[in-house]
N, C-alpha and C positions, 0 to 999 in steps of 0.2 A: 771577341772584341779587341782591337789593338790598344795597347796601354795607354797611348796619349788620349784616345777617345774617351776610356774610362775616367781618367783624371779629370779632363774636361766636364763629363757627366757629374763627378761627384763634387766638383767646384760649382757647378750651376746648382745643383741641389742643396749644397750649403748656403749659397748665396741666397736662394728661394726662400729658405727656412729662416735665415736672419731678416730677411725683408718681411716676412710674413709675421715674425715675432715682433718687429717694429711697428708694422701697419695695423694690426689687429687691434690694439688699444686706440689708435686715432680713429680706425673705422667705427669702432663701437661709440666713441664720443660723438661722431658725426650722426650716427644712427639715432642716438639718444637725442641730441639736439634738434634732429628733424622730427622725431616723434613729439617732443615737447611743443615745438612750433605749431605742429598739426593740431596737437590736442587744444593748445590755447586758442588757434584761430576758429577750431570747431566749437568751443566754448564761448568765444565772443560773438560768433555769428549765429549762434543758435538762438531762436527767439525765446526769451524768458518771460513767464507769467510774473506780473507785478502787482502787489498790494496796492489799493487806491490810497492815494494821499490826502483826500479831503477828510476833515476831522481829526487828523493825527496831530498832536501837539509835540514839538521838538524843542529842546533847550539847547543852545549853541554858547559856547565861551569864545572870547576874543573876536568880536565882530566889528572892531574899528576899523579893520581893512583886511586885505589878503584872502586867504580861504575863508575865514569865518564871514566877512563882509559879503563874499560873492556867494557863498553857500545859503546865507539867510535869505538874499534877494531871490534866488533861485527856488528855494523851497517856498517862499511866499507866492510866486507865480504859480507854482504847481498846486497850492491849495493847503500847504500846512498851516497850522497855527504856529507861529514861531516866537521863541522867547529868545532874544540876542542880547547878549552882555557885552558892555564896552567899558573902557576906562573913563572916557569923556562923553558925557551926553551932549555937549555942545561941541564936540569935534566935527571934523569934515566929514568921517566915515558914518557917524550917528545921524547927522542931518541928511545924508544922502539916503539912508535907510528910511528915516521919517517921511523924506519927499517922495521917493520912488515906490515905496511898499504899501501895502494895503492895511485897513485896521485889525488885520489878523495878527500882525507883527507887534511885539512888545519889546520895548527898550528897557534895559536894566543896567544901571550903573553897578559893576562888581569889579572889585579886586579879588581874585581867588584866592590870594594868600591871607585875606582878611576875614575870619570866622564871621564875624558879625554882619559883614556885608553878603556872605554867602548864605547864612540863616534868613536874612532879610528877603532875599532873593527866592528862597524857597517858600516863605510866607506869602509873598505876592504871586508866585506861579501857583500855588494851591488855591488862593483865593480867586483867581481869575479861571482856573480850570473847574472848579466846583467839583462835580462828581466825575467828570471826564478824567481820564488817566492821561500820564505822560507816556507817549510812546517811545521817546529816544533822548537820551543826552549825547550831544556832541562835544567831546573834549578837544578843542582846538587852541586854546590859549597856551603860550609857550613863549621861550626867550632863549637867545644865545648871546651872552654877555661878553664873549672874547674870542678871538680867532688867534691863535698862536701856540707856540710849544708849551707844554706843560710846566716847564721849569720858569717861564717867562709869564706865566698866568698868576693873578692874584689870587688868594684863597678865598677872597669875595667874590670872584667869578665863578668858583666851583659852587659855593652857597648860594649864589644868586640864581643858577640853573636849577639847583635841587630845589631851591624854595618855590619856585614857580612850576617848572616842568613836572617835578614829582609830587611835593608835599600840596602845593596848591591844587593839582588834578585830582590827588587823592581825597582832599578835603571836599570838593565839590560833588567827587563821586561818592563818597560815603553818605553826604547829606542828602543827595537824591535818590539813593538806592531804596528807601522805603517806597517812593512813588512807582519806580521802575519794576520792583518785585511785585506790586500789587497789580500792575498793567501787564506784566509779563513783557517788559519792554526791551529797549536795545541800548546798549553802550557802545558808541564809536568813538575811537581815540585816533587823533592825527599824530604818529610819532615820526620816526626817521631811521633811514638805514643806518645813519651813524650809531644807533643803539645797538646795532648788531655787528657792526664791522669797524674795525678801527681806522678812521679817516684821520689823517695826519692834521694836527693843529686843532682839533675839535674835541679834545679830551674832557672838558667840563660840560660841553653839550651832550656829547656821546655817553658820558657816564650818566647823566640825568636821563636820557631817553633809554638807556639800557636797563636803568631801574624801572622806568615807566613800562617798558615792555614785558619785564617780568611780572610785574604787579597785574597787568591786565590779562596775561596768559595765566595767571593763578586764579584770578577772578573768574576768568571763562569756566575753570573747572568748578568752582564754588557756587557760582550762580546758575548752573545749568539745571539744578533740582527745581529752582524757583521758575525757570523757563525765560530767564533773561539772557540774551544772546550779545555776546562780546566780539567786537571786530577791531583790529587794528590796521590803519591805513598808512602804508609807507611811501611817501611821494618822493619823486625825483627832484631836480634843482628848478625852481620856479623864481620870477621876479615878483616879489609882493612889497607893497608898501607897509610901512610899520609906524605905528603911533606908539610912542614911548613915554612912559610915565616915570619920573624919577624923584625919588623921596631920600634926600641926604640924611635925615634923622634916622631912619630906618635901615640905610644903605641896601636899597633894592631898585631893580629896574625891571619892568615889566613891558611885554609887548606881544601882540598877537603871534601866534606860531607862523613859520615860514620864513622869518627874517634872520640874518645873522648880523648881529650889532656888536660892536666893540665899544665898551663904556667904562670911564673912569667916572666915578659919581660927580654929579654938578655940584658947583659951589653955591648954587641958588638952593633956598629952602624948599622949595617945590617948583618943577618946571614940567611942562608938557611940550614936546617937540614932535616934530616928524623926521624920519629917517629913511633912507633906502639903501639895500645893500651895494647898489651901484653908484652911490653918490660918493664921487672921488674926493670932493672937498671935505665932506664929513670924516673921510678915512685917513685922509692926510692929517686933519686936524687930531685925530685920536692916535695916529702914529708919533706925532710930535709930543703927545701927551706921555704916551709909553715911554719915549726916549728920555723924558724928563724925570719920569718916577722910577725907572728901573735902578737896581743897585749898581753902582759903578762898575764892582767886579763881574756881575753877570753880562752887562754891555760890553766890557772889555772881551769877555770869553767868546760871545755869540757875534759880536759886530755890528755896528748900524747897518752896513750893506745887506747883512743876512736877514735883519728885520724888514729892511725896505724891498728885499726880494719877495718875503712872505706876503706883503701887503699887495705888491704889484700882481702876484700870483692870483691873489684873492681878487683882486680888481677883474684880472682875465676870466676868472671863473664866474663871477657873478654876471658879466657881460654876455656869456653863453647861456645864463639860465632862462627858461621858458617864460614868456609874459603871459602865454595863455593858461588861465587856472582851470579851465573847463574840464580836463581830465580828472582833477582831484574833486571838485564839485559833482562831476558825474558819478565817480566812485562813492562818494558820500551817499548820492541818492539811492544807488545801486543796493548798498549795506542797509539803507533804511527801508526799502520796499521789497527786496527779493524775499521770498518765502523762507529761504534757508540761507542766510548771510554766511559768508566764509570767514573763518578766523583772522586772516591776513589778506590784505589786498595791495598790489603793486600799482601805484597810480604814477604814469608817465613813462617815457621813454628810456630803456635801459636798465630798469630797476629789476625786473626779471631775470636778465642775464647776470647783472651783478651778484644777485644771490644764488644763481647757478653756479658762476665760478666761485664764490666764496663757500658753497656747501659741498661740491663735488671735484674741485681741482686741488692740488697740493697748496699747501700755506703759503710757501714762497711764491708762487704764481699769483695766487689771489692777492697778496699784499703788494707785487709789483704792478698789477692791474690797478688797485686802489691809488697807488703813487703816481701812475701814468695818467689815470683818469681826474684825479682831484688837485694835486699839488705836484707839478713837474720841477721840484728844487733841483738846482744846479750848483748851488753854493754852499759849502759845508761851514759851520760855525768858524769863526777866526781863529779860535785857538787850536782847533785842529787843522786848519789850513797852515798855520805857522810850524806846529809839529812836524806836518808832512813835509813841510819846506826844509826844515832843519835836518830830517831824516835823509833827504835827498842830497844835501850838501856834505853831510857826513859821508854818504855813499860815495859821491863823487871824488871826496878828498881821498878816501881810502884807495880807489881806483887809480886814482893820480899817484899816489905813493907808491903802489904795486908795480906801476909801469915805469918808475925811474930806474935807470941802469944801475947795476950794482958796481 
């Protein structure tokens, strides 16, 4: 064989080997993605036998609005006996439940951070159930009390999230566990992907949900011998109305899960108000309050324009949220009635893909994905911009000095 042909053959061989080494990982990822999609489609389309709903009693927290309100109404239609907790019995959400639901639904005014109210709810539930057991507890009540960088968040924001999302949910769960152990029932908790993945500007909320996820993953092991099944539902982004209860004497804010609310405690002794994550006027007012209360040094380091961009990005994200709550409601029903409930459920578009990227792709790629998905920040803090500008000026000055003729 002539030498040029041999060289060409060796070159082609090396090129094919290099391409093969590069393409094989990508092909494996594509094959794995295809397999996961096929498996998911097969599970979704497979007819599943469900347990009957009639006669089963379910206790749901946070039913003033959002997932809790929608779930309470749907479970009542299916024939469940529903115990729905609200913060305000005279509120719009409570009145809608009273008007549209059957007499199988019982409304209870419960603040899950108040042990006395939680115990009273247990007594009323036991009295109405009689000898009939409690089939399930649906932990839906939760709150997010701020949206922004960790350094710009008050310590009360972190305590507020933990008080409701973790300690309040733990309190109601421990209180109702004897009923659930007796009936070999179920615990279904609405959590968030923010508890497993580091969403920018959601550190207080995410930390409380991380604690919640660990708690119920541990409870799943501990309660298995008792026959109690524990499931966590992880929703994507949804538009939900929120009923907010503010008590300045105790510095707490509570609202049903699913809303993102930025709050500095009200000057009134007690207030009931309504808010929406997409309410621009509300968020602009909270933004002005934040600018007024931040220490001057922090405001100078970060810059007012940096905070404004964060607020605008949140507006943009909230506008894209799904107004249809049925995927979450249907997932709750699935967890309630399937003979073998799953430990974790993804409710909504994109959550499964998000967890796949988080679990199997390099950390740098998963972080970049979250930043692109959630907050596409373009503006650095002001102090970093000034430092970068100063370094650029020094660099240009040094270049100019080097170019001067001797």
